[in-house]
N, C-alpha and C positions, 0 to 999 in steps of 0.2 A: 770509345764513347758509347757504343751500343751496350756494353756491360754496365756502364754507369747509369744509363737510362733504365735498364731492366732492374737494377738495384733500387733506383728511386721509385719505380713502379711498385716493387714489393713493399717498400717502406710506406708508400702512400696507401696501399691496401691495408697495411697494418694500422696506420693512423686512422683509417676509416672506422675501425672498431672502437669508436668512442661512445661509451654507454651514456655519458652525460648529454651529448648532443641529441642522441636518440630519445632520451628521457624528456628533455625539454620540448622536443618536437611533438612527442605524444601528449605532453601536458597541454600544449597549445591546441592540438587537435581535439583533445577531450573538452577543453573549455569552449572551443568554437561550436562543438556539437551541443553542449548544454545551452548555448545562447542562439542556436540555429543560425550560425554564420559559417562562412567558408573559412577554413584555416589557411588558405593559399597565401594571402597577403602577409599574415603574421609570421608564418614559417619561412617564407621566402625572404622577408625582411631580416629575420633572425640569422638565417644562413648567409645572406649577403653581407651582414655585419662581420660575421666570422671570416668569410672569404676575403673581405677587404683588408682586415687587419693581418691576416695570414700572408696575403700577397705582398702587402707593404713591408712587413717584417722580413720576408724572404728576400725581396729585391734589395732592401737596405743592407741586410746581412751579407749577401754575396758581393755587393758593391764595396762594402767596408773591407771584407777579406781580400778582394781583388786589389783594392787600393794599398793595403798593407803589404801584400806580396810584391807589388811593383815598387813601393816606396823603399823596401829593404832588399830588393833584388833577390827575393826568395826563390829557391829552386826546389821543386818536389822530387827528391831522390827516391829510389826504391826503398831505402831504409826507412825514410820518413813515412812513405806510403804504408808499409807493412806495420810499422809501429802504430800508425793511426788506426789501421784495421784492428790491431790487437786491443788498443785502448777502447775503441767503439764497441767491440765485441764484449769486452769485460764489463763495460758500462751497461749494455743491454741485459746481460745476465744478472748484474746486480740489481737493476731496476725491476726485473722479473720477481725478485724476492720481496719487493716493497708492496705494501697494501695498495690495492687498486680501488679508488673511490668510486662509488656508484650513486652517491646521493644526488637527488634531483630537486632538493628543496631550494626554491628560489624566492620564497616568501610570498605573502598575499598582497602586498602593497602594489605590485605591478599589474594586478589583474584588471582592475577597473580602467586605469589610464590606457592600457594596451587595447582593451576592448573598444575604446573610443578612437584611439590613434594607433593602428597596427604598426605603423612605421617605427614606433618606439621599440619594437622587438629588434630592430636593426641596431639601436643603441645598446640594448642588452647583449646582442651578439658581438658587437664591437668590444664592449667591456669585458665579456667573457673571453674573447680572443686575446685580449691584452694579457690576461692572466694565464691562459692555456698555451699559447703559441711558444713563448720563450722557454717553457718547461717540457715541450714535446720532444722526447728523445729521437723518435723516428724522423721528425721534420728537421731537427738540427743536424742529424746524421746525413740526410739527403742534401741539405744546403752545403755541408762540408764537402760532400762528394762532388757536387756541382762546382763549387768554388775552386776545387783542386784541379779542374781541367784547364790546361794551358794551351792555347788561349781559350777564353770562354767561348762556348759554341754560339753560333749565330742564333738569335732569337731565344736566348736563355731565359728571359723573363716569361716566355710562353711555357717553358718547361715547369717553372714555378707555379704558374697559373693552372697548368694541367694537374700538377700535384695537389694543389689546394682544392680543385674541383673533385678529383677522385676521392680525397679525404672526406667529402661531404656526400658520398654516394648513398650511404645507408639512411641518413635523415631524409634525403630526397626520395628514396624508395618508400620509406614509411609514409611520407606525404602523398606520393602517387597512389599507394594502396588506400590511404584514408579518404581520398577523393572519390574512390569507387564505392558504390553502395550494394554491389551484388553479394549474395551470401558467401560465395567462394572467396572473393577478395577480403571480406571481413574476417573469414577464418584464417587466411594467409596473414593478414595484418596482425591478428592476435598472436598467432604462432611466431611471427617474426619478432615482434616486440618482446614477447615472453622469452624467446630463445636468446635474443641479444642481451637482455637484462640478466638472464641466468648464466649463460655460457660465455658472454663477451669477455669479462675479466679473466677467466681461466684460459681462454684462447689467446688473449693478448700475452699472458705470461708465457705460454708455451711457445708462441711465435718469437717473443723476445729471446728466449733461450735458444731456439733453433737458429735464428739469424745470428745471434751473438756467437754461438758455438761455431757456425760456419765461418765467420770472420776470424775467430781465434785460430781455427784449424788452418785456414788459408795462410794466415800470418806465420804459423809455426812450420807449415810445409815449406815456406820460403824463408826459413830461419837463417839461412846463410846470408840473406840480404839485410838482416836486422843489425848487423855489426859492420 
């Protein structure tokens, strides 16, 4: 179980390198500064929406997989485990070759309503999460790893909640820096946002390849268990 938790932690840190969430967070911060408001309520509402849909999706997915396992009396054999590692590794390597979107265009219609009602950012976050979560390869891999544990560990929903929280670390860090007005924090804020926007997608690609290759190598090392 310790190995599964460490793997999930690594996948959560990989999932945290989400350029789109950081871009939307910085857009909310910039708009709040233009109107001399605090970005706290808007950003937290947005991230709460993303967190809520991520947690709900994760719990429902693990419950669904666990129900199917018990329904069909499925047993996770070493062969299935290593075939699963091989498949996930190849998928991660293949995803690394796909274009990584960095667009932060969300339209101008949301600006005025959100300025008056910051809680609407939660609706935007929830809606974005509905599109993002089911296609997040690291999150789906982490859920598959968790669901493969027999029996499910006590308090497994807390593991999912911890994953979802870790995946939001960078936007929260951007918000924390934006709330500080010292010259040093402003420099760090600009460097962080610029660095994530510029180097985030390449880093995600590299990590996908590294993690994918590690899973493929581990499966091939135990090649005798594949058959």
